[in-house]
C-alpha positions in Angstrom: -137.2 -204.9 135.6 -136.8 -201.6 134.8 -133.8 -200.0 132.9 -130.7 -200.7 134.1 -128.9 -197.9 135.1 -125.3 -197.2 133.4 -123.1 -195.5 136.0 -121.2 -193.8 132.9 -124.0 -192.9 130.6 -126.5 -190.6 131.4 -129.0 -189.5 129.0 -126.5 -190.3 126.2 -123.7 -188.1 127.8 -120.7 -189.6 129.6 -121.0 -188.5 133.3 -118.3 -186.0 134.4 -116.5 -188.6 136.9 -115.8 -190.9 134.0 -115.1 -188.2 131.4 -111.0 -188.9 132.0 -111.4 -193.0 131.7 -113.3 -192.7 128.2 -110.2 -191.2 126.9 -108.3 -193.4 128.3 -110.6 -196.2 127.3 -110.6 -194.8 123.6 -106.8 -194.3 123.5 -105.4 -197.8 124.4 -105.5 -200.3 121.7 -107.0 -203.7 122.0 -103.4 -205.3 121.7 -102.2 -202.9 124.8 -105.4 -203.8 126.5 -104.2 -207.3 126.3 -101.2 -207.3 127.1 -102.0 -204.8 130.2 -104.9 -207.8 131.3 -102.2 -210.2 131.1 -99.7 -208.5 133.4 -102.2 -207.2 135.5 -103.1 -211.6 136.1 -99.7 -212.1 136.2 -99.3 -209.6 139.4 -102.2 -211.3 140.8 -100.8 -214.7 140.2 -97.4 -213.8 141.5 -98.8 -212.3 144.8 -100.9 -215.5 145.5 -103.8 -213.6 145.0 -106.2 -216.9 144.6 -109.9 -218.1 146.3 -110.6 -221.7 146.5 -114.1 -223.1 145.4 -114.7 -226.6 148.0 -116.9 -229.2 146.2 -115.6 -229.1 142.6 -113.0 -230.7 140.4 -110.0 -229.6 139.3 -107.4 -227.2 140.8 -109.4 -225.5 143.4 -106.9 -222.5 143.8 -108.6 -219.9 141.5 -106.9 -216.7 140.1 -109.8 -214.1 140.8 -110.6 -212.1 137.3 -109.9 -209.0 137.4 -110.9 -206.1 135.3 -109.1 -202.9 134.9 -112.0 -200.6 134.1 -112.6 -198.3 137.6 -115.8 -198.1 139.2 -115.8 -194.1 140.1 -117.8 -192.3 143.0 -117.9 -188.3 143.4 -117.2 -186.7 146.3 -120.8 -186.6 146.6 -122.1 -190.0 146.3 -119.6 -191.2 149.1 -120.6 -188.5 151.4 -123.8 -189.9 151.2 -122.6 -194.1 151.6 -120.1 -192.7 154.3 -122.9 -191.2 156.6 -125.0 -194.2 155.8 -123.0 -196.9 156.5 -121.8 -195.5 159.6 -125.1 -195.1 161.4 -125.7 -198.7 160.2 -122.9 -199.9 161.8 -123.7 -197.8 165.4 -127.1 -199.6 165.1 -125.8 -202.7 164.3 -123.5 -203.2 167.5 -126.5 -201.4 169.7 -129.0 -204.1 168.7 -125.8 -206.5 169.6 -125.2 -205.4 172.8 -129.1 -204.9 173.7 -129.7 -208.2 172.4 -127.2 -210.2 174.7 -128.3 -207.7 177.8 -131.4 -206.1 178.3 -133.1 -207.1 175.0 -135.2 -203.4 175.2 -135.7 -203.7 171.3 -137.8 -207.4 171.7 -139.5 -205.8 175.3 -140.9 -202.4 173.2 -142.2 -205.1 170.8 -140.2 -203.7 167.9 -138.3 -207.1 166.5 -139.9 -210.8 167.4 -138.1 -212.5 170.2 -138.2 -215.9 167.9 -136.4 -214.5 165.5 -133.9 -214.0 167.7 -133.2 -216.4 170.1 -134.3 -219.3 167.9 -131.8 -218.1 165.4 -129.0 -220.2 165.0 -126.3 -217.6 164.8 -127.5 -216.8 168.7 -124.9 -217.8 171.1 -126.3 -218.4 174.6 -122.7 -218.8 175.7 -122.1 -214.7 175.5 -125.5 -213.7 176.7 -124.6 -211.1 179.8 -121.0 -210.3 178.5 -119.9 -206.9 177.6 -117.0 -206.6 175.4 -114.2 -204.2 175.4 -116.2 -200.4 174.5 -119.5 -202.9 174.1 -118.7 -203.2 170.5 -119.8 -207.0 169.3 -118.8 -206.3 165.2 -115.6 -204.5 165.0 -115.5 -205.1 161.3 -118.7 -204.5 159.5 -118.9 -205.0 155.5 -121.9 -203.6 154.1 -123.4 -204.9 150.9 -124.3 -202.2 148.5 -126.6 -202.4 145.5 -127.0 -199.0 143.0 -130.6 -198.8 141.0 -129.8 -195.2 139.8 -128.2 -192.2 139.9 -129.6 -191.1 143.3 -130.8 -194.7 144.3 -128.5 -196.9 146.3 -129.8 -200.1 148.5 -128.6 -202.6 151.3 -128.1 -205.6 150.0 -127.3 -207.3 153.3 -125.1 -206.8 156.2 -121.9 -208.8 157.2 -121.3 -208.7 160.6 -118.9 -211.7 161.7 -115.8 -211.7 159.0 -116.4 -210.0 156.0 -113.9 -211.2 153.6 -112.5 -209.8 149.9 -110.5 -206.4 151.7 -107.5 -207.9 150.4 -108.9 -207.4 147.0 -109.8 -203.9 147.4 -106.1 -203.2 148.5 -104.6 -204.8 145.9 -106.8 -203.7 143.1 -105.7 -200.0 143.7 -102.5 -201.3 143.8 -102.2 -203.1 140.7 -104.1 -200.0 139.1 -101.4 -198.2 140.4 -98.7 -200.3 139.1 -99.9 -200.5 135.7 -101.6 -197.1 135.0 -99.8 -194.5 137.3 -100.7 -191.8 134.9 -104.3 -191.9 135.9 -103.4 -191.5 139.5 -101.7 -188.1 138.4 -104.5 -187.0 136.4 -107.3 -187.8 138.5 -107.7 -187.0 142.1 -108.4 -190.2 143.6 -108.7 -191.0 147.9 -106.8 -193.5 149.2 -107.2 -196.6 150.4 -103.8 -198.0 152.0 -104.8 -196.6 154.9 -107.0 -199.3 156.0 -104.4 -201.6 157.3 -103.1 -199.0 159.9 -106.8 -198.4 160.6 -107.6 -201.9 161.1 -104.3 -202.2 163.5 -106.0 -199.0 165.3 -109.1 -200.6 165.6 -108.1 -203.6 167.1 -106.0 -202.3 169.5 -108.8 -199.9 170.9 -110.6 -203.0 171.8 -107.9 -204.1 174.0 -109.2 -206.3 177.1 -109.2 -204.6 180.4 -106.5 -207.0 181.6 -104.2 -205.7 179.2 -100.8 -204.2 180.4 -99.3 -202.0 177.4 -99.0 -202.3 174.2 -101.6 -204.9 172.7 -100.3 -207.9 171.6 -102.6 -208.7 168.4 -103.4 -211.7 166.4 -104.7 -213.0 163.6 -106.1 -216.3 163.7 -106.8 -218.2 160.6 -108.3 -222.0 160.2 -105.5 -222.2 157.8 -104.0 -223.1 154.2 -106.6 -224.7 153.3 -109.2 -222.6 154.1 -110.3 -220.1 150.5 -110.0 -217.0 152.3 -106.1 -218.1 153.7 -104.6 -215.2 151.4 -106.6 -212.5 152.6 -105.5 -213.8 156.3 -101.8 -213.7 155.8 -101.9 -210.8 153.6 -103.7 -208.5 156.7 -101.1 -210.4 158.8 -98.2 -209.1 156.6 -99.7 -205.5 156.4 -100.5 -205.2 160.0 -97.5 -206.3 161.0 -98.8 -208.7 162.9 -98.1 -212.8 163.7 -100.9 -215.0 162.0 -101.7 -218.2 164.1 -103.4 -221.3 164.2 -105.4 -222.6 167.0 -102.5 -225.4 167.9 -100.4 -222.3 168.3 -102.5 -220.7 170.9 -102.9 -221.9 174.7 -104.7 -220.9 177.4 -103.3 -221.0 181.2 -104.7 -219.2 183.8 -106.2 -216.3 183.1 -104.7 -215.6 180.1 -104.8 -216.9 176.5 -100.5 -217.4 175.1 -99.0 -218.0 171.9 -96.2 -220.8 171.6 -92.8 -218.9 170.4 -89.2 -220.2 170.0 -88.5 -217.4 172.8 -91.2 -219.0 175.0 -94.9 -218.4 175.5 -96.1 -214.7 174.9 -99.6 -213.3 176.0 -102.5 -212.3 173.1 -104.4 -209.9 173.8 -106.5 -209.2 171.2 -107.6 -211.9 168.4 -109.1 -211.1 165.0 -110.3 -214.4 164.7 -110.7 -215.4 161.0 -113.0 -218.7 161.7 -116.4 -219.4 163.1 -118.1 -219.0 166.0 -118.7 -223.3 166.3 -114.9 -223.2 166.0 -113.8 -221.3 168.8 -113.2 -223.4 171.7 -114.2 -227.0 171.6 -114.8 -226.8 175.4 -118.0 -224.1 174.5 -118.2 -224.9 171.7 -118.6 -228.0 169.2 -116.4 -230.6 171.1 -114.6 -231.9 167.9 -113.1 -228.5 166.6 -109.5 -228.9 166.0 -109.3 -225.5 164.9 -110.0 -223.6 168.0 -108.4 -222.7 171.7 -109.7 -225.3 174.3 -110.5 -223.0 177.1 -110.7 -219.8 175.5 -114.0 -218.9 176.1 -113.5 -219.0 179.8 -110.5 -216.1 179.5 -112.7 -214.3 177.4 -115.6 -214.2 179.8 -112.9 -212.7 182.7 -112.1 -210.1 180.5 -108.2 -211.3 179.9 -108.2 -211.6 176.3 -111.0 -209.5 173.1 -112.2 -211.4 170.5 -113.0 -209.8 167.3 -115.6 -209.8 165.9 -117.2 -211.0 169.2 -118.8 -214.5 168.7 -122.7 -214.3 168.6 -122.2 -211.3 166.6 -123.9 -213.3 163.6 -127.0 -212.9 164.8 -127.1 -209.3 163.4 -126.6 -210.2 160.1 -129.2 -212.7 159.5 -131.7 -212.3 156.6 -134.6 -212.2 158.5 -132.5 -210.1 161.2 -132.1 -208.0 158.1 -135.6 -206.5 157.4 -135.7 -205.0 160.8 -132.3 -202.8 160.6 -134.5 -199.4 159.7 -136.3 -200.5 162.9 -132.9 -200.3 164.6 -131.8 -197.2 163.5 -135.0 -195.7 164.9 -134.9 -197.2 168.2 -131.2 -197.2 169.0 -130.1 -193.6 167.5 -133.2 -191.7 167.0 -132.5 -191.5 163.6 -134.2 -191.7 160.5 -132.0 -194.2 158.2 -129.7 -192.8 155.5 -129.4 -195.7 153.0 -132.8 -197.5 152.2 -133.4 -201.4 152.7 -134.3 -203.8 149.4 -138.2 -204.2 149.9 -138.4 -207.8 151.9 -140.9 -210.2 152.0 -140.3 -213.0 154.8 -141.6 -216.9 154.4 -142.1 -217.4 157.6 -144.7 -214.7 158.0 -147.9 -216.6 156.0 -149.2 -213.9 154.2 -146.2 -212.8 152.9 -145.1 -216.6 152.2 -148.3 -217.0 150.0 -147.5 -213.5 148.2 -143.8 -214.9 147.3 -145.3 -218.5 146.1 -147.5 -216.4 143.5 -144.5 -214.4 142.6 -141.9 -216.8 142.3 -140.9 -216.4 138.5 -140.6 -212.3 139.3 -138.4 -212.2 142.9 -135.0 -213.3 144.5 -135.5 -216.0 147.3 -132.7 -216.7 149.6 -132.0 -218.8 152.4 -132.0 -216.8 155.7 -128.2 -218.0 156.2 -127.1 -218.4 152.6 -124.0 -216.9 151.1 -121.5 -216.9 148.2 -124.6 -216.7 145.7 -125.8 -220.2 146.6 -129.0 -221.2 147.8 -131.0 -218.8 145.9 -133.7 -218.7 143.0 -133.8 -215.7 140.2 -136.9 -216.0 139.4 -136.8 -214.1 136.1 -133.4 -216.0 135.5 -134.8 -219.4 136.2 -136.5 -222.5 134.6 -140.2 -223.7 135.5 -138.7 -227.0 136.8 -136.1 -224.9 138.6 -139.2 -222.4 140.4 -141.0 -225.6 141.3 -138.3 -226.9 143.0 -137.9 -224.0 145.0 -141.6 -223.9 145.7 -141.3 -226.7 147.2 -138.4 -226.0 149.5 -140.2 -223.0 150.6 -143.3 -224.9 151.5 -141.4 -227.5 153.6 -139.6 -224.8 155.7 -140.9 -220.7 155.3 -138.7 -219.7 157.8 -135.8 -220.7 155.9 -136.2 -217.9 153.5 -136.8 -214.4 152.3 -137.8 -213.1 149.0 -136.8 -209.5 147.3 -137.8 -207.7 144.1 -135.3 -208.2 141.3 -133.8 -205.3 141.3 -132.0 -203.6 138.3 -128.3 -203.5 139.3 -126.5 -200.6 137.9 -124.1 -201.5 135.5 -120.2 -200.4 134.7 -118.1 -200.5 131.3 -115.9 -203.9 131.8 -113.2 -204.8 129.5 -115.1 -207.8 127.6 -113.5 -209.3 124.7 -115.2 -207.4 121.9 -114.3 -204.3 124.0 -116.6 -202.6 126.6 -119.5 -203.5 127.7 -121.7 -202.8 130.7 -121.8 -205.9 133.5 -123.7 -205.3 136.7 -121.8 -204.5 139.5 -122.5 -204.4 143.3 -120.1 -202.6 146.7 -118.8 -204.2 149.8 -117.3 -201.1 152.0 -115.7 -202.3 155.3 -116.3 -200.3 158.4 -114.5 -200.5 161.4 -115.8 -200.3 165.0 -113.8 -199.7 168.1 -113.0 -196.4 169.8 -113.8 -194.7 166.7 -116.3 -195.5 163.3 -114.5 -195.5 160.3 -113.7 -196.5 157.1 -111.8 -195.8 153.9 -113.4 -194.3 150.6 -113.9 -197.0 148.4 -114.5 -201.1 148.8 -114.6 -204.0 146.9 -116.5 -203.8 143.2 -117.6 -206.9 142.3 -119.0 -207.3 138.6 -121.0 -210.0 137.0 -119.1 -211.2 134.5 -121.2 -212.7 132.7 -123.6 -210.9 130.3 -126.8 -210.1 131.5 -125.9 -211.9 135.1 -127.0 -210.3 138.5 -124.7 -212.9 140.3 -121.1 -211.3 141.0 -120.1 -213.4 143.8 -116.3 -214.6 142.7 -117.5 -218.6 143.6 -120.0 -218.4 140.7 -117.8 -216.7 137.7 -118.1 -213.0 139.1 -115.2 -210.2 139.3 -113.6 -207.4 140.9 -112.7 -204.0 140.2 -110.9 -201.0 141.2 -113.5 -198.7 143.2 -112.0 -194.7 143.1 -113.8 -192.5 145.3 -113.2 -189.0 143.9 -111.3 -186.2 146.2 -113.4 -182.8 147.1 
């Protein structure tokens, strides 16, 4: 593993972007830092920013750890990321539009057909459908890692319902409340336009049969869902209704919402439930979360579902390896952001290499998420490695492997003061009548020393992400 890049220190000197924060850090007494940390936790608790971890004992509603030391990007650094993220979102949407229609990329031999049609996220029920503006993934979360001053890699794409944007917005809100002078002394690009941008994006993909101002709703599985706070938070920010499946019904060619004043037509549904539960007449018949008949209305152009059913085929970890090829094929451009080199265990030669080098690699389930179902070879003991070897040998198609990248580290407040901890970044790209993203994203931080796992479900925390204005 190569040496970790410290985003604050370069060659023994503090990088220009962090110089004001170094002064702020040095001038903050330990007791004040502790008081501010307690204040931040109280604010998070007061507004209800918790998450659930299923399958564990005790209180499932946990407070996500918040680190007060911001992560900083210069305007030049962000410019490259911004261009690369927009490019990737455009290519992923072009791919989705293609594989559910003409399948030109498959016919051209650029991607194996079985990776698409045998993918569990491929929905045959939507083949031939053309959503408004031909947009399939309306909110794309691109997970990025940094390994050096100019080295950024895409770790994975999230094309269905990427979560965490509420943390991005609340991290900023809390930092501005606790340290207003930092925002006077530093020119930091704002993120508070996200809700308006999201509302515009959703309204811009209203269906053909929509007359007048589109009625947008957020469809949630309910308050037991781990991301329910975010669903209600975004509904409040956008000024739209938060609904559950039982609040909606289909009548004729439209979807309707039950209200105290009678039925109200729904034009755009920002769904935060999985495809399988959207419509018991089309997908899982035992679903109590969806709306019977919804897919018939969707097919006929009576309602838009964001992101579209079937969008998940684009964020599969095996499909991920072909995104640079998608960019070349659909856009005729060179990829701006690189993929992490990836071995597919479904390919015998690549699987052989993975099995011979398990101790040096990160192995992931193709459909895994949340930091589960993965092996971090250098951190694993012999029994864990052998157990994973057996899993790969049994179902090689279910795994991919990547080198163990040395994720960059960012200054983080720890018990003994300030220390570097590994971080990643999830910006949120909106795709509708245009492609846009706010300058910043959700920085997740591995709070345990030496850990590379940043997921909140596995002990990770979050911090505010600054993009310095021009």
